[in-house]
Short mmCIF file of the C-alpha atoms (twelve columns), coordinates in Angstrom:
data_MODEL
# 
_entry.id   MODEL 
# 
loop_
_atom_site.group_PDB 
_atom_site.id 
_atom_site.type_symbol 
_atom_site.label_atom_id 
_atom_site.label_alt_id 
_atom_site.label_comp_id 
_atom_site.label_asym_id 
_atom_site.label_seq_id 
_atom_site.Cartn_x 
_atom_site.Cartn_y 
_atom_site.Cartn_z 
_atom_site.pdbx_PDB_model_num 
ATOM 1  C CA . MET A 1  -100.346 -31.302 73.483 1 
ATOM 2  C CA . GLY A 2  -102.513 -34.219 72.447 1 
ATOM 3  C CA . THR A 3  -105.972 -34.979 71.244 1 
ATOM 4  C CA . ILE A 4  -109.038 -35.197 73.466 1 
ATOM 5  C CA . ALA A 5  -108.677 -38.988 73.332 1 
ATOM 6  C CA . ALA A 6  -105.100 -38.780 74.609 1 
ATOM 7  C CA . LEU A 7  -106.048 -36.356 77.382 1 
ATOM 8  C CA . VAL A 8  -108.981 -38.522 78.532 1 
ATOM 9  C CA . LYS A 9  -106.855 -41.671 78.364 1 
ATOM 10 C CA . LYS A 10 -104.170 -40.042 80.514 1 
ATOM 11 C CA . ALA A 11 -106.634 -38.560 83.038 1 
ATOM 12 C CA . ALA A 12 -108.414 -41.908 83.458 1 
ATOM 13 C CA . ASN A 13 -105.083 -43.790 83.742 1 
ATOM 14 C CA . LEU A 14 -105.938 -46.085 80.838 1 
ATOM 15 C CA . GLU A 15 -103.561 -48.149 78.764 1 
ATOM 16 C CA . LYS A 16 -105.999 -48.516 75.864 1 
ATOM 17 C CA . LEU A 17 -109.393 -47.304 74.739 1 
ATOM 18 C CA . ALA A 18 -112.393 -49.512 73.895 1 
ATOM 19 C CA . LYS A 19 -112.532 -51.413 70.639 1 
ATOM 20 C CA . LYS A 20 -115.515 -50.822 68.393 1 
ATOM 21 C CA . GLU A 21 -116.257 -54.519 68.078 1 
ATOM 22 C CA . LYS A 22 -116.622 -54.856 71.872 1 
ATOM 23 C CA . GLN A 23 -119.675 -52.643 72.367 1 
ATOM 24 C CA . GLU A 24 -120.277 -53.620 76.006 1 
ATOM 25 C CA . GLU A 25 -116.687 -53.316 77.248 1 
ATOM 26 C CA . ILE A 26 -116.199 -50.519 79.816 1 
ATOM 27 C CA . VAL A 27 -112.527 -49.606 79.861 1 
ATOM 28 C CA . GLY A 28 -112.381 -47.134 82.739 1 
ATOM 29 C CA . ASP A 29 -113.855 -44.316 84.759 1 
ATOM 30 C CA . ILE A 30 -113.134 -40.593 84.963 1 
ATOM 31 C CA . SER A 31 -114.497 -37.967 87.329 1 
ATOM 32 C CA . LEU A 32 -116.490 -34.970 86.168 1 
ATOM 33 C CA . GLU A 33 -113.897 -32.797 87.920 1 
ATOM 34 C CA . LYS A 34 -111.147 -34.279 85.722 1 
ATOM 35 C CA . ILE A 35 -113.276 -33.563 82.653 1 
ATOM 36 C CA . LYS A 36 -113.627 -29.942 83.773 1 
ATOM 37 C CA . GLU A 37 -109.844 -29.730 84.187 1 
ATOM 38 C CA . ILE A 38 -109.293 -31.095 80.678 1 
ATOM 39 C CA . ALA A 39 -111.824 -28.565 79.301 1 
ATOM 40 C CA . LYS A 40 -109.672 -25.702 80.591 1 
ATOM 41 C CA . ASN A 41 -107.058 -26.605 77.978 1 
ATOM 42 C CA . SER A 42 -106.997 -23.822 75.399 1 
ATOM 43 C CA . GLU A 43 -106.215 -26.207 72.532 1 
ATOM 44 C CA . ILE A 44 -109.553 -27.993 72.807 1 
ATOM 45 C CA . PRO A 45 -111.964 -26.459 70.293 1 
ATOM 46 C CA . GLY A 46 -115.195 -24.983 71.578 1 
ATOM 47 C CA . ASN A 47 -116.908 -21.661 72.144 1 
ATOM 48 C CA . SER A 48 -117.571 -22.160 75.845 1 
ATOM 49 C CA . ALA A 49 -116.550 -24.309 78.778 1 
ATOM 50 C CA . ASN A 50 -119.847 -26.209 78.500 1 
ATOM 51 C CA . ALA A 51 -119.227 -26.933 74.816 1 
ATOM 52 C CA . LYS A 52 -115.766 -28.278 75.599 1 
ATOM 53 C CA . ILE A 53 -117.095 -30.394 78.471 1 
ATOM 54 C CA . ARG A 54 -119.834 -31.857 76.250 1 
ATOM 55 C CA . GLN A 55 -117.242 -32.645 73.575 1 
ATOM 56 C CA . ILE A 56 -115.120 -34.527 76.133 1 
ATOM 57 C CA . ILE A 57 -118.218 -36.353 77.402 1 
ATOM 58 C CA . GLY A 58 -118.914 -37.371 73.787 1 
ATOM 59 C CA . SER A 59 -115.433 -38.852 73.621 1 
ATOM 60 C CA . CYS A 60 -116.093 -40.761 76.850 1 
ATOM 61 C CA . ILE A 61 -119.262 -42.187 75.297 1 
ATOM 62 C CA . SER A 62 -117.319 -43.313 72.208 1 
ATOM 63 C CA . TYR A 63 -114.451 -44.803 74.209 1 
ATOM 64 C CA . LYS A 64 -116.712 -46.609 76.712 1 
ATOM 65 C CA . ILE A 65 -115.505 -44.646 79.742 1 
ATOM 66 C CA . THR A 66 -117.889 -44.080 82.640 1 
ATOM 67 C CA . ILE A 67 -118.102 -40.749 84.455 1 
ATOM 68 C CA . ASP A 68 -118.178 -40.927 88.252 1 
ATOM 69 C CA . GLY A 69 -119.233 -44.572 87.929 1 
ATOM 70 C CA . LYS A 70 -122.269 -43.767 85.750 1 
ATOM 71 C CA . ASP A 71 -122.938 -44.367 82.077 1 
ATOM 72 C CA . SER A 72 -121.402 -41.398 80.275 1 
ATOM 73 C CA . ARG A 73 -124.577 -41.036 78.145 1 
ATOM 74 C CA . GLU A 74 -126.320 -39.707 81.269 1 
ATOM 75 C CA . PHE A 75 -124.129 -36.598 80.990 1 
ATOM 76 C CA . LYS A 76 -124.785 -36.018 77.273 1 
ATOM 77 C CA . ASN A 77 -126.772 -32.804 77.812 1 
ATOM 78 C CA . TYR A 78 -124.508 -31.429 80.557 1 
ATOM 79 C CA . GLN A 79 -124.948 -27.769 81.523 1 
ATOM 80 C CA . GLU A 80 -122.974 -26.112 84.285 1 
# 
């Protein structure tokens, strides 16, 4: 089992994540459905499915990965 970063990278079929010095670089896209699948992993910390999903979305923001073609910051306050 890997970290959230590794799971997101694998689900989005990425070879690398964004570099901090390249703020504008978008490295890939992931679907909200894939994020929900990742959140089902019992090794991801969080009290609820929503908390886990928001944590994964936070990782997408950091790694410059869009969600369903949209800026991942739009999903920051996600509630199912």
